[in-house]
N, C-alpha and C positions, 0 to 999 in steps of 0.2 A: 851353700850356694848363695851368691850375692842377690840383692833384691831384683836387679835387672833380670837375672836368670829365672827368678821365681815368678815374674810376671807371666811368662809363658805357661808355667805349670798352673798358675792360678786360673788361666782361661779354661784349661781342662777341668779343673776342680769346679768351676762355675756350672759346667754341664751336669756334673754330679749333683750339685746343690739344687738345681731346678727340679730334679726328680726325687731327691732323697731328703730335702729339707734339713740339711745338715750344717749350714753355716749361717751365722748372723753376726751383727756387730756394728761397727761404725757406719753411720750413714754417709760419711765423707769418703768418697772414692778417689781422692787425689792420687794421681800417678806419681811414681818416683822419677819419671823422666823429666829432666829439666829442659825448659825452653830457653830461647835467647842465645846469646853468643856462646856461653859455656856449653850448652847442649849441641850447638852446631859444630863447635870445635871437637867435642868428644866424639860425635858421629863421624867426622872426617878422620879422626885418629883410629877409631874402632873398625872402620871400613878400609883402612890402609892408604888413605889419600895423603896423610901426613905422618911424619915420624913423631916419636914422643917428644923430642926436643922442640919441634914446632908447636906441639900441643901445649907444652909448658910455657913457651914464650907467648903464644897467643892468649892463653889464660891470664898471664900477667898483664898483658895489654888490656884485656877485657876489664880488669879491675882498676888499673892505674891510668890508663889512657885509651878508653874505648874508641875514640875517634880515629886512632891510628891503625885499627884492625883492618886487614884486607876486607874488601867489600863483601865477599861471600860469607864472612863471619859476623857482619853487622846485621842485627836482627831487629825488625820492628816489634814493638811490644816486648822490649828487652826484659828478661827476668831479673828480679832483684837479688843482689848478692849482699847478704846481711853482714858478712865478714869476709874480707878478701885475704885474711891471714893465711889460711891453708894454701892458697895459690902462690903467695909469696914464698912460703916455706918450701913448697915443692920446687920452685925455681932455685932457691938457694941451696937446697939439698942435691939438686941434679944439674948444677951449673954447667958441667962439662958436656951435657947432652945438647946444649944450644950451640949454634954456630958462633964464630967470633963476632960477626955483625950483630947477631941477636944478643950476645953477651954485652956488647957495648951499649946497645939500646936499653937493655934490662938494667945495667948499672946506673944509667941516667934516671930511669924510672924509680929506682929504689933509693936514690940519693935524697937527702933532706931537701924539701922544696925551699925556694928562695922567696919567702913572703915579705911584704913590705912593712908590716906592723906587728907588734908583739904586746900581749897583755899578760900580766902576772896574776895568777889566781889569788883570791882573797886570803887563803892560808899560806901563800908563797911556796906552794909545792910544784906548780906547773907554769910553764911558759906557753901561752896560746898564741901561735903565729897565724896571721890572717892577712888578707888583702881587702882593700876598700872597694876597688872597682875591678872591672874585667871579668873574664870567665871564671876566675877563682874567687871573685869577690863575695863577701858574706852579705846578707840582707842589711841595709843601712839603718834600720830602725833603732833609735836611741831614746827611748821614752824617759829615761832618768837623766838625760842630758849630761852624761858623764864623759862624753867624747869617745866612748868605746861602744860599738854596736851591741845591743842586747843579746844577740845570738852568740857573740864571743863571750860575754860575761856569763851567760848560762853554762857554756861549756866549762868555764873555770869553776863555777859553783858545783857542777855535777862531778867534775874530776876531784875536787876537794872532798866531796861527800864519799866518793868511792875510796879515796885515800884513807879517810878516817875509819871507814868500815873495815877495809882489808888490813891495815897496818896498826891503827890504834885500838880497834875493838877486837880483832881476831888474831893479831900478832903475826901476820905474814911479813916476810922480808920485803923491803921496797926494791924496785928494780935497781940494778947497778947504775950509779950516777955518772953523768958526763962532767965536763969541766965546771959548769956553774951550779951543779947539784939540783937544778930544776928539770923536771921531766918535760920533754917537748911534745906538744900536740900541734899538728899543722892542719889548717882548714883549707880545703881546696875542692875543686870539682872532681868527683870520682865516678862520673856516669851514674849507674844505678847501684853502686856499692855504698853501703852505710859507712864502713870504715875498715882500716887495716892496721895491724901492728907489724912493723918491719924490723926484723932481727938484725942486729949490727955486730959489734965486736964482742968477743968473749970477755966475761968478767974476770976478777982475780980470785974467785973462790976455788976451793979444792974440787968442786963439782962443776958440772957443765952449765954455768949460768951465762947469760948474755944481756947486754944492753939493747935498747930498742928505741924507736920513736913511733908515734901514732899519727896516722892521717885520717881525718874525718870529713865527711861530705860537707860542703859549704852552705847547703840550704835545705836539703831533705824535701824538696818540692815533690818528689816522686814517691814518697813513703806511703804505704797503704795504711788504712785506719788502724789505730790502736785504742786502748781504753783510757789513756791518760786524760784526766779531767782538764788539764791545761792545753790539750790539743795534740794532734798527731805529730807535728814537727818537734815539739818539745819532748814528747814521749820518745821519738826516735833519737833525739840528742841524748837523753838520759841513758837509754839501754846501750847505745853504741859506746858511750864513754865508759860505762861500767863494764861492758863486755871486753872492749879492747884493752882497758887498763888491767883487767884481770889477766889477759894474755901477757901483758908486760910483767905483771907480778909472777906469773908462772915461770917466766924466764929467769927470775931470780933464783929459782930452784933447779930447773933443768929445762933445756929445750926438748920438747917432745912433739914430733911430727909423724908423718907417714902412718904407720900402723897404730899409733897412739892417738890419732886425731879424734877418735870418738870421745876420749876422756878430756883432752884439752878443750874441745869445743863444748862438750856436755857440761863441764864444770864452769866454763865461762858463761854459758847461758843460765845455769843455776844461779850464779852470782849477779847477773844483770837483773834477775827477778828478786833476789835477796835484797839488793840495794834499792830497787825501784819496783816494788810489787804492784803498783797501781797501773803500770803500763800494759802488761800482758802481751807484749809483742811476740813472746816466745810461744804463744798459742798456735801461731802459724806452723810450727814444726811438728805439732802433736800427731797429725795423721801419719807422718813418716815413721812413727814408732807404733802407734796403736793399730794401724792397718796391716802391720807386718810383724806380729809377735814371734813368728817362726824363724825370723832372720837373726843372724849373729848380732848380739849387742855390740860387738866390737867391729862390725863391718865398716870399712873405711874407704870403699871404692869411690872415687871422686864423682862419677856421674850417677851410678846406680843408687848410691845412698849418701850423696853429698849432704842433704838435709837430715838424713838419719843421724849423722854425727851430732847435730844440734838437738835433735829430739831425745837423745840419750840423757838429757838433763834430769829425766825422771829417776835415773839411778842415783846420782848424788842427792837428789831430793829425798829419796827413800833413806839413804844413809844418814842424812842430816836429821831427819825427824826421828829415826830409830835410835841413833847413837849420839846425837848432838852435832851442831854445825862444825865444831872443832875437828871432827874426824876428816873433813875435806882437807884441812891444812895438814893433818897427820899424813894423809896419803901423799900430798906434795912433798913433805919432808922426806918420806921414804923414796919418792921418785928421783931424788938426787942420785940414788944408787941402784934402783931396780926398775923393772918395767911396771906398768900400771897394775896388772893383776897381782903381782907379787907385793907391790906396795900396799894394795888394798888388804891383802892377807895380813901384812905387818900392822896396818892401822887397826884391823879388827881383832888382833891377837889379845890386847888387854881386856877385851870383852868376852874372851873365851870363844871367839867365832872366827870363821874364815869365809871367803867369798862363796865357797861351795855349799856351806850350810846356811847362808842368809839369802842366796839368790832365789831359792824356792819361795820364800816369804815375799820377796820383791815381786815375783811374777803373780802371786796371789793378789797383792795390793792392786795391781793394774786392772783387775777385773771390776773393781768397785769404783766406777766413775759414772758421770751423768746421772741417770735415774737410779743407779745402783749405789750411789755415793754413800759413804759412811765416814764419820769423823775419825775413825780409827786408822784410816788409810791416807792417801794423798790429801793435803790440806785444801788444794784447789780442785780436787777430783770432780766436784759437781760440774765444773766447766770443761772437763776433759772428754774427748770422744770415747765411745764404747770400744773396747778391744774386740777384734775380730774373733769370733767363736766358731769352732768347728772340730768335731761334729756336734750337733744337738741330737741326743738319743731320746726318743719319745718315752721310753719306759725302762725302769731299772728294777731288778737285775738285768744285765745284758751280756752278750757274748760277741766276740769277733770284731770289736771296734779297733780300727786302725786309723792312722793319721791321713787327713786330706793332703796337707802339705807338711811333711815331716819337719820337725824343728832342727835347726842348726845348733852349733855349739853356743852356749849361753843364750838360749832361746827357748820358747815354750809353745804349747798348744793349750787350748781351753775347751773342755768337754762338759756340756751341760746335760743333765738328765733329770727325770722326774720319777719318784718312787711309785712302784706298783703297790697299792695299799691292800692288796689281797693276801700278801705274804709279809712276814715280819721276822725279825731276829737281828743278828749282826750282819751287816753287808760287808763281805770280805772283798777287799780290793786286790785283784790279781792282775797287776801290771807287769809286763815283761818287755823291757827295753833292750835294744841292741847292746850287746856287752862289750863293744869296742869303745864306748864312751861311758862317762859317769852320769848318772841320772839323779834328779831330785823329784820329789812329788809332794804337792800340797793340795789341800782341798778346803772347801767351805760348805757349810749347810745353811739354808735360809728357811726360816719359819716366821710367817707374818712380819716380814721385813726385818726380823732379828737375825743377825749374821753371827755364826760361830766359825771362826777361821782356825784351821789347823795348818800351821806353816811348814810342818815337816812330817811326812810319813816315811818311815824307815825304808831305805832302798839298799839292797846288798850289792856287792861288787859285780854281780851278774846282771844287774838292772831289774831286779825283782822286788816287789813291795811286800811288806808284812804289816798290814794294818787293817782295821775294820771300823765301821760306823754302827754304833749300838742303836737299836730301836729306830732304824732309819726311816720308817714310814711316818714318823712324826714330822718330817720336813716337807716343805713345799717343793724344794729343788736342791740339787747337789751340783757343785762345780768342782771338777777335777782339773788340776793343772800339772801335767807332766812337763818337766823341763830338763834340758841337758846342762849340767853344771861344769862340764869341762869345755875348754874354749875351742877345740878343734873339731873338724869334720862337719860336713853339711848333710842335710836330709837324713837324719837318724830315725830309723824305723822302730816301731813298737807294736805290740798287740795288747789288748786290754779287755778283761772280762771281770764281771762281778758275780758273786754267788751269795746265797743266804745260808748262814749257819743258825740253827734254832737256838733259842734261849735254853740255857742248861748245858750247852756244848762247851764245857769249861776248858777242855784240853785243845779246842780248835780243830778237832778231827772232822767236823761236818755232821756229826750225829751225837745224840745223847745216849750214853750207855754206861756200863759199870766202870769203865775207865775214868769217866768224869768224877765218879764218887772217889776213886783212889786219888785222882789229881787234887780234888778239893781237900781231902784229908791231909795229903802231903803239904799243901799250901798252908793250911791252918795250924798243923801240929808238928811238921817236920822241916820247916824252912824251905819248902818247895817253891817252884816258880809261881808267879801270880797268874790268874786266869788269862787265857790267850785273847788277844784283840782288845779287850776292855775289862777292867776290873769288875764291872757290874755283871759280867757273865757269871761270876761266882755267887750271885745273889738270885738264885732261881725262884725263891719265894717272894721276891720283889718287895721286901720290907725296908730296904735301905741299909741292911746290916749283913755281913758275911760271917756266919757262925755255924754251929753244929745243926741248927734247924734247917739250914740249906742242904746239908747232907741227908737229913731225914726226908726232906721234901723230894729230892731226886729219887731216893729209894722208894718212896710212896708212889711217885709217878711211874717208875719203871716196873714195879712188882706188885702194886696194890691198887692200880687203877686210879691213882690220885690225879689231881689237876696238873695240866701242863705247866712247865716253867713259864714265867711271864716277864714283862719289862718293868723295871723300876722307874716309876714316873712320880717324882716328889710333887 
């Protein structure tokens, strides 16, 4: 289910939360619904007032010429469009849906602007086109008396920095060149849009590469605050150049739009922060991920999750920290021939991994933000919002836990619970997910702020787990993260129980008896299977060694009134 659909379900869930204390998380309750012209246009389309061709055309106008919109779609307090590239691509991909008159206007909007001045960037990679006066004019300030406005010079500097990072440092292909080999950036008034990369003619590679040009706002007077120490406008310039130029770089490999928007935008946001990590403009997107962990990672609906596409930068951020930043380029190299998920599997293959067996670890990382932050997870996690949790189960073991809002494909739930200290043993995790999808399961234990993360608990093809937590009463809290690792289907159901198996239950039957003696003999002397759930279950005398003394210990316990098996605590 897309995010827009889940908002209604969430209202019902809130009623349950009030009486059952089952959800906690981010204090930021930002709604996914977009305001401004884009939202008005989407509402008109979803209610049948306009057809899709009209929606596509009006969205294009909202990005490139907002003053020309029909009055009913001009909105006071216009929402900010940080990248207009998805709307341009939607128009180019669905050109035939627009009327002939709309196509003619759209073609004019998408043409390269006719600026009156040009500045070549210091490294001679970019031509920055700008106007001195008029509505498209840049701020005239020229503190270095070079004859070129400082605003323009900064764009050139930031473009060159992005070029060096992408091409010289990381080895990405440059965008296909035009006649003069300089990449063209045009500065002009774009309403409340930061910038846009406009796809042009196909390149000459064997894959689907494209040339392009970039348009960037001429003053950023509307930009909301960011963390750049040089000021908000300069921060907006930096991230827009890095973001849009990575779109241009992407097109050297393949044009990916529509259903792949989550990856094109997520990776562009990742690199705007990689190049200019002091700005933190991308923090605005975070609630659109952390408030909706149960929603498809790959959700690309334009209204319901437009900003979700940008918030997915946390996925390439995980990949880069776990496997090195070069893996993002590897994904793009494979994208020349495959869809994003297949390309990711190919990029992970040299590490002995695929997306299905790393996604559970990624979902676990997302829990450890804000006051839960740990350096083992997201580098900037201390600044990220808390993920929405639900349910919170007051005591463990428990039975009959079900999802509040079931996870979609490539999505997760977060279940937090607290051990009942009156019972102990191995806590057996009995998770049973809908067998029409593939599941992953991860968990973490917390003791005195020390985190022990288990990124993968075995889940069989029927969606059932086979793992346990030894001596679970040692911990202050337990965090369970079931996730769907296949990409399809929404609202996938599960049931979740936990039970206690006593120490000495070596065969995992739930009781200590003569069969555990036989099991341990087989393990020690006949090459049998290791103790079930945890190797330490084979150490009932809790001395840190598994040997014949443990066999004697169980015999004494069962038949001679000896002490109970205990927990090994070094």
